BADO-874086 format. One record per residue: x, y negated, z negated of N, C-alpha, C in turn; residue in one letter. Coordinates in steps of 0.2 Angstrom, whole numbers, padded with zeros to 4 digits, always signed. Atoms other than C-alpha are relative to their C-alpha. Example, Ala and Ser with C-alpha at 12.3 -4.5 7.8 and 13.67 -1.06 7.14 Angstrom:
2
+0004+0006+0000+0062+0022-0039+0004-0006+0000A -0004+0006+0001+0068+0005-0036-0004-0005-0003S 
***
This chain:
280
-0005-0006+0000+0418-0594-0250+0005-0001-0005M -0004+0001+0006+0430-0602-0262-0002+0001-0006Q +0003-0002+0007+0418-0601-0276-0001+0007-0001Q +0001-0007+0001+0414-0583-0272+0007+0004-0002Q -0007-0003+0001+0433-0579-0272+0002-0001-0007N -0001+0002+0007+0435-0587-0289-0003+0005-0005I +0004-0005+0004+0421-0577-0297+0002+0007+0000W -0002-0007-0001+0426-0561-0289+0006+0002-0003T -0007-0002+0003+0444-0562-0295-0001+0000-0007K +0001+0000+0007+0438-0566-0312-0003+0006-0003L +0003-0006+0002+0427-0551-0313+0006+0006+0001I -0005-0006-0001+0442-0540-0307+0006-0001-0003R -0006+0001+0004+0455-0546-0319+0002+0006-0004V -0002-0006+0003+0465-0532-0325-0001+0000-0008D +0002-0001+0007+0459-0526-0342+0007-0001-0005R -0007+0000+0004+0478-0525-0348+0002-0007-0001R -0001+0007+0001+0479-0544-0346-0004-0002-0006I +0004+0002+0006+0464-0546-0358+0003+0003-0007L -0003-0003+0006+0472-0534-0371+0006-0004-0002Y -0006+0004+0001+0488-0544-0369-0001-0007-0004L +0002+0006+0003+0479-0560-0373-0002+0001-0007I +0002-0002+0007+0471-0552-0388+0005+0001-0004L -0006-0001+0004+0487-0546-0394+0004-0006-0002F -0003+0007+0002+0495-0563-0393-0004-0004-0005L +0005+0004+0005+0480-0571-0402+0001+0003-0007N -0001-0003+0006+0482-0559-0416+0007-0001-0003I -0007+0001+0002+0501-0561-0417+0001-0007-0002A -0001+0007+0002+0500-0580-0417-0003-0001-0007V +0003+0001+0007+0488-0580-0432+0003+0003-0006F -0004-0003+0006+0498-0568-0442+0007-0003-0001L -0006+0003+0001+0514-0577-0439+0000-0007-0002M +0001+0007+0002+0507-0595-0441-0007+0000-0003F +0006+0000+0004+0493-0593-0454-0002-0007-0002P +0002+0006+0003+0483-0608-0459-0006+0001-0004F +0006-0001+0005+0470-0610-0473-0006-0001+0003K +0007+0001-0002+0453-0607-0467-0005+0002-0006M +0003+0000+0006+0441-0610-0482-0005+0006+0000P +0005-0005+0001+0430-0595-0488-0006-0002-0004A +0006+0001+0005+0413-0595-0496+0000+0005-0005T -0001-0004+0006+0415-0588-0513-0006+0003-0002I +0006-0004+0002+0402-0574-0517+0001+0001-0007T +0000-0002+0008+0397-0570-0535+0003+0006-0002S -0004-0005+0002+0404-0553-0535+0007-0001+0000P -0007+0001+0000+0421-0559-0530+0002-0005-0006A +0000+0004+0005+0419-0573-0543+0000+0004-0007R +0001-0004+0006+0414-0560-0556+0007+0004-0002G -0006-0003+0001+0430-0550-0554+0005-0004-0002L -0005+0005+0002+0441-0565-0554-0001-0002-0007Y +0000+0003+0007+0434-0572-0570+0001+0005-0005D -0001-0005+0004+0435-0555-0578+0008+0001-0001A -0008-0001+0000+0454-0553-0574+0003-0007-0003V -0003+0007+0003+0457-0572-0578-0001-0001-0007D +0001+0000+0008+0450-0569-0596+0004+0005-0004S -0005-0005+0004+0463-0556-0600+0005-0004-0003L -0005+0003+0004+0475-0560-0613+0007+0003+0001Q -0006-0003-0001+0494-0557-0612+0001+0006-0003P -0001-0007+0003+0499-0539-0614-0006+0004+0000N +0006-0004-0001+0481-0533-0611+0002+0005+0005D -0002-0006-0005+0482-0516-0602-0006+0001+0005L +0005-0001-0006+0473-0513-0585+0002+0006+0004V -0002-0006-0005+0472-0497-0575-0003-0002+0007M +0002+0001-0007+0472-0499-0556-0001+0007+0003I +0001-0006-0003+0464-0484-0548+0000-0001+0008S -0001+0002-0007+0471-0484-0530+0000+0007+0004S +0002-0006-0003+0463-0471-0519-0001+0000+0007N +0001+0001-0007+0465-0476-0501+0006+0002+0004W -0006-0003-0004+0476-0470-0487+0001-0006+0006S -0002+0004-0006+0484-0478-0471-0006-0003+0004A +0006+0001-0005+0467-0478-0462-0004-0007-0003S +0004+0006+0003+0460-0492-0474+0005-0005-0002T -0006+0004+0003+0477-0501-0477-0002-0008+0001M +0001+0007-0002+0471-0517-0468-0004-0004-0005A +0004+0003+0005+0458-0520-0481+0002+0001-0007E -0002-0002+0007+0464-0511-0497+0007-0003-0002N -0006+0003+0002+0482-0518-0496-0001-0007-0003Q +0001+0006+0002+0477-0536-0497-0004-0001-0007P +0003+0000+0006+0465-0532-0511+0005+0001-0006Q -0004-0002+0005+0478-0523-0521+0005-0005-0002L -0005+0006+0001+0491-0537-0519-0003-0005-0004E +0003+0005+0003+0479-0550-0524-0001+0001-0008A +0002-0002+0007+0474-0541-0540+0007+0001-0004I -0006+0000+0004+0492-0537-0545+0003-0007-0001I -0002+0007+0001+0497-0555-0542-0003-0003-0006K +0004+0003+0006+0483-0560-0554+0002+0002-0006H -0002-0003+0006+0488-0548-0567+0007-0003-0002L -0007+0003+0002+0506-0554-0567-0001-0007-0002I +0001+0007+0002+0500-0572-0568-0003+0000-0007R +0003-0001+0007+0490-0567-0584+0005+0003-0005K -0005-0003+0004+0505-0558-0591-0003+0007-0003G +0003-0006+0002+0494-0542-0592+0005+0006+0002A -0004-0007-0002+0502-0524-0592-0005+0003+0004R +0005-0004-0004+0495-0513-0579+0004+0007+0002F -0002-0006-0003+0497-0495-0573-0004+0002+0006T +0003-0002-0006+0492-0487-0557-0001+0008+0000L +0001-0008+0000+0485-0469-0554-0004+0001+0007V +0003-0002-0007+0480-0461-0537-0003+0007+0001S +0003-0006-0001+0468-0448-0532+0000+0002+0007N -0001-0001-0007+0473-0449-0514+0008+0000+0001E -0007-0001-0001+0490-0442-0509+0004-0006+0003A -0003+0006-0004+0495-0456-0497+0001-0006-0005Q +0000+0006+0003+0490-0469-0509+0005-0001-0006S -0006+0000+0005+0503-0464-0522+0006-0004+0002R -0006+0003-0003+0517-0469-0511-0001-0007+0002D +0002+0007-0003+0508-0484-0503-0001-0005-0006L +0002+0005+0005+0502-0492-0519+0006-0001-0004S -0006+0001+0004+0519-0489-0528+0004-0005+0004K -0004+0005-0004+0528-0498-0513-0003-0007+0000R +0003+0006+0000+0516-0512-0513+0001-0003-0007I -0001+0002+0006+0517-0514-0532+0008-0002-0001A -0007+0002+0000+0536-0514-0531+0002-0007+0003V -0001+0007-0004+0536-0528-0518-0003-0006-0003G +0003+0006+0003+0524-0539-0527+0004-0002-0007V -0003+0001+0006+0532-0537-0544+0008-0003+0001T -0007+0002-0001+0550-0539-0537+0000-0008+0002Q +0000+0007-0003+0545-0556-0528-0003-0004-0005S +0004+0004+0005+0536-0562-0544+0006-0004-0004S -0004+0005+0004+0544-0577-0554+0001+0003-0007D -0001-0003+0007+0541-0567-0570+0004+0006+0000N -0006-0005+0000+0557-0557-0573-0002+0006-0004A +0003-0006+0003+0547-0545-0585-0002+0005+0004E +0003-0005-0005+0539-0537-0570+0006+0003+0004Y -0005-0002-0005+0556-0534-0561+0002+0007-0002H -0002-0007+0002+0560-0519-0572-0005+0005-0001T +0006-0005-0001+0549-0504-0568+0000+0003-0007Y +0001-0003+0006+0541-0497-0584-0001-0005-0006G +0001+0005+0005+0542-0513-0594-0007-0003-0001Q +0007+0003+0000+0526-0521-0589-0005+0003+0004K +0005-0004-0005+0519-0509-0576+0004+0007+0001W -0003-0007-0002+0521-0491-0571-0006+0003+0005A +0005-0004-0005+0513-0479-0558+0000+0007-0003H +0001-0007+0003+0506-0463-0566-0001+0006+0005L -0001-0005-0005+0507-0454-0550-0007+0002+0003G +0006-0002-0003+0494-0443-0541-0003+0005-0004F +0004-0005+0003+0480-0433-0549-0005+0003+0005V +0004-0004-0005+0471-0419-0540-0008-0001-0001T +0007+0000+0002+0454-0420-0550-0001-0007-0004D +0001+0006+0003+0449-0438-0554-0005+0000-0006L +0004-0001+0005+0435-0433-0565+0003+0003-0006I -0004-0003+0006+0446-0422-0576+0005-0005-0002A -0005+0004+0002+0459-0435-0576-0003-0006-0004A +0003+0006+0004+0447-0449-0582-0002+0003-0007I +0002-0002+0006+0440-0438-0595+0006+0002-0005R -0006-0001+0004+0458-0432-0601+0003-0006-0002G -0003+0007+0002+0465-0450-0601-0004-0003-0005M +0004+0003+0005+0450-0455-0611+0001+0003-0007G -0002-0003+0007+0455-0443-0625+0007+0000-0002S -0007+0000+0002+0474-0442-0624+0004-0001+0007N -0003+0002-0006+0484-0451-0611+0006+0005+0002L -0006-0004-0001+0500-0441-0613-0001+0007+0002S +0002-0007-0002+0491-0425-0612-0003+0001+0007E +0004+0000-0006+0481-0429-0597+0005-0001+0006A -0005+0001-0005+0496-0436-0587+0007+0000-0004V -0006-0001+0004+0513-0429-0593+0005-0005+0001K -0005+0004-0002+0524-0440-0583-0002-0005+0005Q +0002+0005-0005+0524-0455-0572+0003+0002+0007D -0002-0002-0007+0529-0455-0553+0007+0000+0000V -0007-0001+0000+0547-0457-0558+0003+0006-0004E -0002-0005+0004+0547-0442-0569+0001-0001-0007G -0001+0002+0007+0548-0451-0585-0006+0002-0004T +0006-0002+0004+0537-0444-0599-0004-0006-0002P +0004+0006+0001+0522-0456-0602+0001-0003-0007I +0000+0003+0006+0525-0458-0620+0007-0004-0001D -0007+0003+0000+0543-0465-0616+0000-0007+0004Q +0001+0006-0004+0536-0479-0605-0001-0006-0005L +0002+0005+0004+0537-0496-0614-0006-0003+0002P +0006+0003-0002+0522-0502-0604-0006+0003-0004V +0005-0004+0003+0512-0489-0613+0001+0001-0008L -0001-0001+0007+0518-0491-0631-0006-0003-0003Q +0006+0001+0004+0503-0491-0643-0006+0002+0004G +0006-0003-0004+0492-0484-0629-0001+0007-0001A +0001-0007+0001+0485-0467-0634-0005+0003+0005K +0006-0002-0004+0470-0466-0622-0002-0006+0004S +0004+0005-0003+0459-0476-0610-0003-0005-0004L +0003+0004+0005+0451-0483-0625+0004-0006-0002K -0004+0005+0001+0466-0494-0627+0001-0005+0006D +0000+0005-0006+0464-0502-0610-0006-0004+0000Y +0006+0005+0000+0453-0517-0607-0004+0001+0007K +0003+0000-0007+0449-0514-0588+0002+0005+0004M -0003-0004-0005+0450-0502-0574-0003-0004+0007V +0002+0003-0006+0449-0509-0556+0001+0006+0005I +0000-0005-0004+0445-0496-0543+0001-0003+0008D -0001+0002-0007+0453-0500-0526+0000+0006+0005V +0001-0006-0003+0446-0487-0514-0005-0001+0006T +0005+0000-0006+0437-0484-0497-0007+0002-0003P +0006-0002+0002+0423-0475-0506+0000+0006-0005S +0001-0006+0003+0417-0461-0517+0003+0001-0007G -0003-0001+0006+0427-0463-0533-0003-0005-0006T +0003+0005+0005+0417-0478-0542-0005+0004-0004L +0005-0003+0005+0403-0466-0549+0004+0004-0005P -0004-0004+0005+0417-0456-0558+0002-0005-0005Y -0003+0005+0005+0424-0471-0567-0006-0003-0004W +0006+0002+0004+0406-0477-0571-0002+0005-0005I +0003-0006+0004+0401-0460-0578+0004+0002-0005S -0004-0004+0005+0416-0454-0587+0005-0005-0004Y -0005+0005+0003+0426-0470-0593-0003+0000-0007R +0002+0002+0007+0426-0474-0612-0005-0006+0001P +0005+0005-0001+0411-0486-0615+0003-0007-0001P -0002+0007+0000+0422-0501-0619+0004-0002+0006N -0004+0001-0006+0431-0500-0602-0004-0004+0005L +0003+0004-0005+0426-0514-0591+0002+0002+0007I -0001-0002-0007+0425-0509-0572-0001-0005+0005V +0000+0004-0006+0430-0519-0557+0000+0004+0006G +0000-0004-0006+0428-0513-0539+0002-0004+0006Y -0002+0003-0006+0437-0516-0523+0000+0005+0006A +0001-0005-0005+0430-0506-0509+0001-0003+0007P +0000+0002-0006+0431-0507-0490-0007-0003+0002T +0006+0003-0001+0418-0518-0482-0006+0004+0001S +0005-0004-0002+0407-0504-0475-0003+0004-0006V +0002-0004+0005+0406-0496-0492-0002-0004-0006M +0002+0005+0006+0402-0512-0503-0007+0001-0002A +0007-0001+0001+0383-0508-0502-0001+0004-0007A +0001-0005+0006+0385-0494-0515+0002-0004-0007E -0002+0004+0006+0392-0507-0527-0005-0004-0003G +0005+0005+0002+0377-0518-0528-0004+0002-0006F +0004-0003+0005+0367-0506-0539+0003-0001-0007T -0003+0000+0006+0380-0506-0552+0001-0007-0002Y +0000+0007+0002+0382-0525-0551-0006-0002-0003L +0006+0002+0003+0364-0527-0554-0001+0002-0007D +0001-0003+0007+0364-0515-0569+0006-0002-0005S -0006+0002+0004+0380-0524-0576+0005+0005-0002K -0005-0005+0001+0390-0508-0575+0006-0002+0003Q -0006+0002-0003+0402-0517-0564+0000-0008-0001L -0001+0007+0002+0409-0534-0569+0001-0004+0006V -0001+0004-0006+0413-0539-0551+0003+0004+0006G -0002-0004-0006+0418-0533-0533+0003-0005+0005M -0002+0003-0006+0429-0539-0519-0001+0004+0006I +0003-0004-0005+0422-0533-0503+0005-0001+0006T -0004-0001-0006+0435-0528-0490+0005-0006+0001G -0005+0006-0001+0446-0541-0482-0003-0007-0001L +0003+0007+0002+0434-0555-0484+0000-0001-0007K -0001+0001+0007+0434-0552-0502+0007-0001-0003G -0007+0002+0002+0453-0552-0503+0001-0007+0002A -0001+0007-0002+0452-0569-0494-0003-0004-0005H +0003+0004+0005+0440-0575-0507+0004+0000-0006E -0004+0000+0006+0450-0569-0521+0006-0004+0000Y -0006+0004-0001+0466-0577-0514-0002-0007-0001E +0002+0007+0000+0457-0593-0512-0001-0002-0008Q +0001+0002+0008+0451-0593-0531+0007+0000-0003L -0006+0001+0003+0469-0590-0535+0005-0005+0002M -0004+0006-0003+0476-0604-0524+0006+0003+0004G -0005-0003-0003+0486-0591-0515-0001+0001+0008E +0001-0002-0007+0489-0588-0496+0004+0007+0001T -0003-0007-0001+0492-0569-0494-0002+0003+0006G +0002-0004-0005+0488-0555-0483-0007-0001+0002L +0007+0001-0002+0469-0558-0484-0001-0006+0004G +0001+0006-0004+0471-0576-0477+0003+0002+0007H -0003-0001-0007+0482-0570-0463-0004+0005+0004K +0004-0005-0004+0472-0555-0458-0007-0003+0002F +0007+0003-0002+0455-0564-0459+0000-0005+0006I -0001+0005-0006+0461-0578-0447+0001+0004+0006N -0002-0004-0006+0468-0565-0435-0007+0004+0003A +0006-0003-0002+0452-0555-0435-0006-0005+0002I +0005+0005-0001+0440-0570-0435+0001-0003+0007S -0001+0003-0006+0448-0578-0420+0000+0005+0006F +0001-0006-0005+0449-0561-0411-0007+0001+0002S +0007-0001-0001+0431-0559-0413-0003-0006+0005H +0002+0006-0004+0428-0577-0405+0003+0001+0007V -0003-0001-0006+0440-0572-0391-0003+0005+0004L +0004-0005-0003+0431-0556-0387-0007-0002+0002I +0007+0003-0002+0414-0565-0387+0001-0005+0006L -0001+0005-0005+0422-0578-0375+0001+0004+0007L -0001-0004-0006+0428-0564-0363-0007+0003+0002F +0007-0003-0002+0410-0556-0363-0004-0005+0003I +0003+0005-0003+0403-0573-0359+0002-0002+0006G -0003+0002-0007+0415-0577-0345-0002+0006+0005L +0002-0006-0005+0412-0559-0338-0007+0000+0003G +0007+0000-0002+0394-0561-0338-0002-0006+0005N +0000+0005-0005+0395-0578-0330+0002+0001+0006L -0004-0001-0006+0407-0573-0317-0005+0005+0004A +0004-0005-0004+0395-0558-0312-0006-0004+0003M +0006+0004-0002+0380-0570-0311+0002-0004+0006I -0002+0005-0005+0389-0583-0301+0002+0004+0007M -0002-0004-0006+0397-0570-0289-0006+0002+0004A +0006-0002-0004+0380-0563-0285-0004-0005+0003R +0004+0006-0003+0372-0580-0282+0004-0002+0006R -0004+0002-0006+0386-0584-0270-0001+0005+0006A +0001-0005-0005+0383-0568-0261-0007+0000+0002Q +0007+0000-0002+0364-0572-0260-0004+0006-0003G +0003-0006+0003+0360-0557-0271-0004-0001-0006E +0004+0002+0005+0352-0566-0285-0005-0006+0001A 
***
């Protein structure tokens, strides 16, 4: 009877208790992260090596086209990329084809640059700028490929493009070394098709949309790719950083383990309760 009561009580545990345990598990791993090694994939290595080969003052475009719904994956990717660009001393500009991403990506860029040890990035417009929101990405890419200041009149702060120190000497996308597309999906083919031929393309999609990038990787039209949160974790490890990618991947991984443990215990409790009652 004692055994039957134990298994029956386990089956009838209030689901809110399980949610609370899961919440506490996530909170602990976010507040107290530890380094869990990642297996570095060749796409992540390819993008890292391409960025790492940049020279000081090389110009990079970050196409940030995500919204709050994919923030958990795209934010760690964007932060890692910006940190790497700062480390290399490269100039960079952001542009957004998603309305939410304009403000989200600018806020993230401000946070990363202000916390950087490189004082050159502390002053907006000096080494980086945000070109704001564009409604038609194809038209924007084609326009920027011909004349940057005609395609985008002013930045997100309202400053005319040709007055930004970061863009001095840059007339079009032909003067950029690389574009990195941080996006849930859909925008990569536009950059592949309409960019200037000299522009190297990197890709940072959500995990579920990474499959569309492998064709371009195989054809060498993409230099590399960081896949969702796992890719951000890999990229941070290559940089020797412990950022959001490390924190989030730990919380998610151990949450999966905890959910599997709940499922296993639930099934075991059901079997044992039936046996105790003579039903199995």
